[in-house]
C-alpha positions in Angstrom: -20.7 -2.6 35.9 -17.9 -0.2 36.5 -16.8 1.9 33.5 -13.9 0.4 31.5 -10.6 2.2 32.0 -8.9 3.6 28.9 -5.9 1.8 27.6 -2.7 3.7 28.7 -1.2 5.7 25.8 2.3 4.4 25.1 4.9 7.1 25.9 8.2 7.8 24.1 10.8 10.3 25.2 11.6 12.4 22.2 13.7 14.7 24.3 11.4 17.8 24.2 8.3 19.1 25.7 5.2 19.1 23.5 4.5 22.3 21.6 1.4 23.5 19.8 1.1 22.2 16.3 1.1 25.7 14.9 4.5 26.4 16.4 5.9 23.3 14.7 4.4 24.0 11.4 1.9 21.2 10.9 -1.9 21.0 10.9 -3.4 18.8 13.6 -5.6 16.1 12.1 -9.2 16.5 13.3 -10.2 12.9 12.5 -7.9 9.9 12.8 -8.9 6.3 12.2 -7.1 3.4 13.9 -5.5 2.3 10.7 -4.6 5.7 9.3 -1.0 6.3 8.4 1.4 9.3 8.4 4.3 9.4 6.1 6.8 11.7 4.4 6.8 11.8 0.6 7.5 13.8 -2.5 4.7 14.7 -5.1 5.0 15.2 -8.8 4.8 18.6 -10.3 1.4 19.5 -11.9 2.7 18.7 -15.4 4.4 15.5 -14.4 1.3 14.5 -12.3 -0.9 15.0 -15.3 1.3 12.8 -17.5 1.4 10.0 -14.8 -2.3 10.2 -14.4 -2.9 9.8 -18.1 -0.5 6.9 -18.1 -2.4 5.1 -15.4 -5.7 5.7 -17.1 -4.4 4.0 -20.2 -3.0 1.1 -18.2 -6.2 0.4 -16.3 -8.0 -0.2 -19.7 -5.8 -3.2 -20.2 -8.1 -6.3 -19.8 -5.8 -8.0 -17.3 -6.0 -4.9 -15.0 -9.6 -3.9 -15.4 -11.4 -3.8 -12.1 -8.2 -3.0 -10.2 -7.8 0.2 -8.1 -6.2 3.1 -9.9 -4.4 5.7 -7.7 -5.9 9.1 -8.4 -4.1 12.2 -9.4 -4.4 13.8 -5.9 -2.8 10.7 -4.3 0.2 10.3 -6.6 3.4 10.3 -4.6 6.7 8.6 -3.9 6.9 7.7 -0.2 10.0 8.1 1.9 9.4 7.2 5.6 6.3 6.4 7.7 6.0 7.6 11.3 5.3 4.9 13.8 2.1 5.8 15.6 2.9 3.3 18.4 5.9 5.4 19.4 3.8 7.7 21.5 0.9 10.2 21.6 0.0 11.2 18.0 0.9 14.9 18.6 4.3 14.0 19.9 5.0 11.6 17.1 4.1 14.2 14.5 6.0 16.9 16.3 9.2 14.8 16.4 8.9 13.9 12.8 8.4 17.6 11.8 11.3 18.6 13.9 13.5 16.0 12.1 12.3 17.2 8.6 12.7 20.9 9.5 16.3 20.3 10.5 17.4 19.1 7.1 19.2 21.5 4.8 18.2 20.2 1.3 18.3 21.6 -2.2 15.8 21.1 -5.0 16.8 18.3 -7.3 15.7 16.7 -10.6 14.2 13.3 -10.6 13.3 10.9 -13.4 11.1 7.8 -13.5 11.6 5.9 -16.7 10.1 2.4 -16.4 7.0 0.4 -15.3 7.4 -2.4 -12.9 5.0 -4.8 -11.0 5.9 -6.0 -7.6 5.1 -9.6 -6.9 1.5 -9.8 -5.6 1.6 -6.0 -5.5 1.0 -2.8 -7.4 2.1 -1.6 -10.8 4.5 1.3 -10.2 6.8 3.8 -11.9 10.5 3.2 -11.1 13.7 4.8 -12.2 17.4 4.1 -12.5 20.1 6.7 -12.2 17.4 9.4 -12.3 16.1 8.6 -8.8 19.6 8.6 -7.2 18.9 12.0 -5.6 15.7 10.6 -4.1 17.6 7.8 -2.6 19.9 10.4 -1.0 16.9 12.3 0.4 15.4 9.0 1.8 18.7 8.3 3.6 19.1 11.9 4.9 15.6 12.0 6.3 16.0 8.5 7.7 19.1 9.4 9.6 17.3 12.5 11.0 14.4 10.4 12.1 16.7 7.9 13.8 18.4 10.7 15.6 14.9 11.8 16.8 14.2 8.4 18.2 12.3 6.6 15.4 13.2 3.1 14.1 13.3 3.4 10.3 15.0 1.5 7.5 17.6 3.2 5.3 17.0 0.9 2.4 15.0 2.4 -0.5 13.4 1.4 -3.8 11.9 4.7 -5.0 8.6 4.2 -6.9 5.2 5.8 -7.5 2.3 3.3 -7.2 -0.2 3.5 -10.1 -2.5 0.5 -10.1 -3.4 -2.2 -7.5 -4.5 -5.1 -9.8 -7.4 -7.3 -8.8 -5.4 -10.3 -10.1 -1.7 -10.8 -10.4 -1.3 -12.7 -13.7 2.0 -11.7 -15.4 1.5 -9.1 -18.1 4.1 -7.6 -20.3 4.5 -3.9 -19.3 4.8 -1.3 -22.1 7.9 0.9 -22.6 7.2 4.4 -21.5 8.6 7.9 -22.1 10.5 9.1 -19.0 8.7 11.4 -16.6 10.9 14.1 -15.0 10.4 17.1 -12.8 12.2 19.2 -10.2 11.5 18.1 -6.6 11.1 21.3 -4.6 9.0 20.2 -1.6 9.0 17.5 1.0 5.5 16.8 2.5 4.0 15.0 5.4 0.8 13.2 4.5 -2.1 11.8 6.5 -3.6 8.9 4.6 -7.1 8.0 5.6 -7.5 4.2 5.6 -10.3 3.0 3.3 -11.1 6.5 2.1 -8.5 6.9 -0.6 -7.9 10.4 0.8 -4.6 12.1 1.5 -4.3 15.2 3.6 -1.1 17.3 3.6 -0.2 18.2 7.1 3.0 20.0 6.5 5.5 20.8 3.7 9.1 22.0 3.6 10.5 23.8 0.6 13.8 22.6 -0.9 15.9 25.6 -1.9 16.8 26.1 -5.5 
């Protein structure tokens, strides 16, 4: 039996020749699963992360949510935009995304999440009102840069931080919480390993004070 030929890699013209990952400022993933994802996000400060982690630990003890999946401290984030792996070779996709992010001129900004919310048939999350407006602006700015780079992304945004993925979705009254605030000073590109609950930071860009 003749050897099976490999599936052709879809190509996408990002308008530049590929460069080494080191030149573009991102770490090349050494292991990538077929369902792994790559996305831009912000992460809480150490103090805010500790508060959010303690909050989710208290929530998971609620009888209705016991047995659900709690997002660990190292995985806490508010996602912005995912990179479409089908757009081309992985290196080119990551390079185009990194170029778009690096081209932004952004300042550090305060953010505040002040309420718990449960998406229908989905996770329990932290959300905010006026306190997340700067994050909405960042989502839009990055989205426009990614569109200009050739990606198809949505500019709609509902900023949130996922805390718990319940095993069941029976309605439960969510407690009132104290707001969680911090200053966002970095944008990061994350490689999420499917099924391993592992996030690897591939690149980060500081937001100037």
